[in-house]
One Martini backbone bead per residue (centre of mass of N, CA, C, O) as a GRO file, in nm:
protein
  182
    1MET     BB    1   1.928   4.537   1.578
    2SER     BB    2   1.854   4.248   1.716
    3HIS     BB    3   1.730   3.938   1.666
    4SER     BB    4   1.600   3.893   1.949
    5THR     BB    5   1.424   4.148   1.943
    6ASP     BB    6   1.269   4.086   1.686
    7SER     BB    7   1.161   3.808   1.774
    8ALA     BB    8   0.991   3.912   2.024
    9ARG     BB    9   0.783   4.077   1.821
   10ARG     BB   10   0.686   3.817   1.713
   11GLU     BB   11   0.436   3.618   1.604
   12PHE     BB   12   0.305   3.325   1.610
   13ILE     BB   13   0.269   3.083   1.333
   14PRO     BB   14   0.072   2.846   1.244
   15VAL     BB   15   0.124   2.535   1.085
   16ARG     BB   16   0.015   2.323   0.822
   17ILE     BB   17   0.069   1.967   0.867
   18ALA     BB   18   0.166   1.689   0.681
   19VAL     BB   19   0.187   1.328   0.731
   20LEU     BB   20   0.410   1.090   0.564
   21THR     BB   21   0.418   0.745   0.539
   22VAL     BB   22   0.662   0.522   0.403
   23SER     BB   23   0.514   0.190   0.372
   24ASP     BB   24   0.461  -0.172   0.367
   25SER     BB   25   0.417  -0.223   0.711
   26ARG     BB   26   0.281   0.013   0.829
   27THR     BB   27   0.086   0.160   1.086
   28LEU     BB   28  -0.060   0.370   1.303
   29ALA     BB   29   0.013   0.179   1.550
   30ASP     BB   30   0.351   0.155   1.438
   31ASP     BB   31   0.430   0.472   1.375
   32ARG     BB   32   0.699   0.618   1.510
   33SER     BB   33   0.777   0.846   1.317
   34GLY     BB   34   0.504   0.984   1.293
   35ASP     BB   35   0.472   1.028   1.598
   36THR     BB   36   0.717   1.208   1.636
   37LEU     BB   37   0.617   1.436   1.455
   38VAL     BB   38   0.343   1.498   1.582
   39LYS     BB   39   0.446   1.574   1.864
   40ARG     BB   40   0.629   1.811   1.765
   41ILE     BB   41   0.426   1.980   1.615
   42GLU     BB   42   0.233   2.025   1.856
   43ALA     BB   43   0.444   2.136   2.064
   44ALA     BB   44   0.503   2.394   1.867
   45GLY     BB   45   0.189   2.482   1.761
   46HIS     BB   46   0.098   2.316   1.539
   47ILE     BB   47  -0.078   2.158   1.262
   48VAL     BB   48  -0.237   1.857   1.195
   49ALA     BB   49  -0.390   1.815   0.886
   50ASP     BB   50  -0.255   1.528   0.818
   51ARG     BB   51  -0.252   1.154   0.788
   52ARG     BB   52  -0.042   0.904   0.623
   53ILE     BB   53  -0.016   0.586   0.447
   54VAL     BB   54   0.220   0.463   0.208
   55ARG     BB   55   0.352   0.300  -0.029
   56ASP     BB   56   0.646   0.196  -0.205
   57GLU     BB   57   0.531   0.412  -0.450
   58ARG     BB   58   0.591   0.655  -0.659
   59ALA     BB   59   0.307   0.738  -0.763
   60GLY     BB   60   0.162   0.745  -0.485
   61ILE     BB   61   0.340   0.955  -0.354
   62ALA     BB   62   0.307   1.181  -0.565
   63ASP     BB   63   0.000   1.204  -0.545
   64GLN     BB   64  -0.005   1.295  -0.247
   65LEU     BB   65   0.175   1.542  -0.278
   66ARG     BB   66  -0.002   1.688  -0.485
   67SER     BB   67  -0.258   1.705  -0.323
   68TRP     BB   68  -0.139   1.864  -0.080
   69SER     BB   69  -0.003   2.102  -0.247
   70GLN     BB   70  -0.312   2.189  -0.348
   71ASP     BB   71  -0.395   2.238  -0.054
   72PRO     BB   72  -0.496   2.519   0.131
   73GLN     BB   73  -0.470   2.347   0.425
   74ILE     BB   74  -0.160   2.311   0.329
   75ASP     BB   75   0.190   2.401   0.389
   76VAL     BB   76   0.313   2.114   0.483
   77VAL     BB   77   0.529   1.831   0.405
   78ILE     BB   78   0.607   1.525   0.584
   79SER     BB   79   0.822   1.269   0.517
   80THR     BB   80   0.868   0.910   0.596
   81GLY     BB   81   1.062   0.728   0.416
   82GLY     BB   82   1.241   0.608   0.135
   83THR     BB   83   1.568   0.740   0.145
   84GLY     BB   84   1.739   0.525   0.056
   85LEU     BB   85   1.915   0.252  -0.141
   86THR     BB   86   1.700   0.074  -0.207
   87GLY     BB   87   1.471  -0.041  -0.433
   88ARG     BB   88   1.215   0.077  -0.252
   89ASP     BB   89   1.354   0.364  -0.253
   90VAL     BB   90   1.126   0.640  -0.382
   91THR     BB   91   1.077   0.918  -0.245
   92VAL     BB   92   1.272   1.113  -0.382
   93GLU     BB   93   1.161   1.077  -0.668
   94ALA     BB   94   0.873   1.168  -0.600
   95HIS     BB   95   0.941   1.448  -0.508
   96ARG     BB   96   1.086   1.539  -0.777
   97ASP     BB   97   0.820   1.510  -0.946
   98VAL     BB   98   0.691   1.773  -0.783
   99TYR     BB   99   0.887   1.978  -0.790
  100GLU     BB  100   0.980   2.316  -0.864
  101LYS     BB  101   1.177   2.334  -0.612
  102GLU     BB  102   1.485   2.288  -0.468
  103ILE     BB  103   1.636   2.236  -0.134
  104GLU     BB  104   1.955   2.164  -0.113
  105ALA     BB  105   2.044   2.251   0.183
  106PHE     BB  106   1.888   2.046   0.346
  107SER     BB  107   2.067   1.800   0.294
  108THR     BB  108   2.322   1.921   0.414
  109VAL     BB  109   2.219   1.984   0.698
  110PHE     BB  110   2.125   1.700   0.764
  111THR     BB  111   2.405   1.571   0.742
  112ILE     BB  112   2.537   1.731   0.967
  113VAL     BB  113   2.350   1.638   1.189
  114SER     BB  114   2.398   1.329   1.147
  115MET     BB  115   2.704   1.317   1.195
  116LYS     BB  116   2.678   1.380   1.506
  117LYS     BB  117   2.517   1.095   1.553
  118ILE     BB  118   2.628   0.868   1.299
  119GLY     BB  119   2.827   0.967   1.118
  120THR     BB  120   2.904   0.816   0.815
  121SER     BB  121   2.607   0.701   0.785
  122ALA     BB  122   2.483   0.964   0.657
  123VAL     BB  123   2.544   0.890   0.353
  124GLN     BB  124   2.264   0.709   0.325
  125SER     BB  125   2.111   0.967   0.300
  126ARG     BB  126   1.822   1.134   0.103
  127ALA     BB  127   1.741   1.389   0.199
  128THR     BB  128   1.471   1.625   0.117
  129ALA     BB  129   1.366   1.937  -0.059
  130GLY     BB  130   1.070   2.147  -0.144
  131VAL     BB  131   0.858   2.309  -0.393
  132ALA     BB  132   0.486   2.316  -0.428
  133HIS     BB  133   0.233   2.522  -0.461
  134GLY     BB  134   0.338   2.671  -0.188
  135THR     BB  135   0.472   2.400  -0.074
  136TYR     BB  136   0.635   2.226   0.158
  137LEU     BB  137   0.882   1.954   0.109
  138PHE     BB  138   0.972   1.670   0.315
  139ALA     BB  139   1.236   1.416   0.326
  140LEU     BB  140   1.265   1.154   0.553
  141PRO     BB  141   1.367   0.928   0.727
  142GLY     BB  142   1.234   0.624   0.900
  143SER     BB  143   1.349   0.721   1.166
  144PRO     BB  144   1.298   0.859   1.466
  145GLY     BB  145   1.577   0.996   1.492
  146ALA     BB  146   1.569   1.153   1.223
  147CYS     BB  147   1.310   1.309   1.284
  148LYS     BB  148   1.410   1.445   1.536
  149ASP     BB  149   1.656   1.589   1.412
  150ALA     BB  150   1.510   1.750   1.191
  151TRP     BB  151   1.324   1.900   1.379
  152ASP     BB  152   1.515   2.006   1.617
  153GLU     BB  153   1.749   2.135   1.407
  154ILE     BB  154   1.544   2.267   1.173
  155LEU     BB  155   1.221   2.288   1.152
  156VAL     BB  156   1.146   2.439   1.414
  157HIS     BB  157   1.284   2.699   1.301
  158GLN     BB  158   1.185   2.731   0.995
  159LEU     BB  159   0.865   2.711   1.114
  160ASP     BB  160   0.940   2.991   1.263
  161TYR     BB  161   0.872   3.324   1.245
  162ARG     BB  162   1.081   3.410   1.484
  163HIS     BB  163   1.311   3.322   1.318
  164LEU     BB  164   1.651   3.436   1.300
  165PRO     BB  165   1.694   3.589   1.001
  166CYS     BB  166   1.529   3.334   0.881
  167ASN     BB  167   1.235   3.177   0.716
  168PHE     BB  168   0.978   3.000   0.569
  169VAL     BB  169   0.723   3.164   0.655
  170GLU     BB  170   0.792   3.457   0.542
  171ILE     BB  171   0.778   3.329   0.223
  172PHE     BB  172   0.502   3.223   0.146
  173PRO     BB  173   0.384   3.469  -0.030
  174ARG     BB  174   0.638   3.420  -0.255
  175LEU     BB  175   0.628   3.128  -0.389
  176GLU     BB  176   0.398   3.242  -0.627
  177GLU     BB  177   0.485   3.512  -0.783
  178HIS     BB  178   0.524   3.395  -1.080
  179LYS     BB  179   0.189   3.373  -1.120
  180ARG     BB  180   0.157   3.657  -1.149
  181ARG     BB  181   0.057   3.928  -1.286
  182LYS     BB  182   0.216   4.196  -1.481
   0.00000   0.00000   0.00000
């Protein structure tokens, strides 16, 4: 049986996604990257479960990620900003403080997508992803273009249960199987 036939038989499952913008200067009124993500999340049929802006401070970012990853009403967290190379860019470190497992291939695939758009400048991105408490965590660069590329080329597919041969949604129930009693 083909993947497209299997895909057509699957029902869409909306995912509850929190959006975190990491910035010392943005507000909800001028957060173009956060707006880009919210529009795409909603257009795909998912739910924006929460949205916040936090300063570029490692402990504060990690605290918000931990809070959301432990909230049963949130399945996915997507952060934008703070993934570069400057001294204030600490989002990747904050994410890694929270991860139970890192999804290394996300960074690789994001780099491939970015290379097609911005060439070798993609080397400056430290986009990352992982899992904590059964919640997926994604750290994207702070530009609207990078958020658009990550969503349109990777996340819209991996967060869609109908996407085959595999996707992140279908393994939600197994993310914390190691915590079950034997």
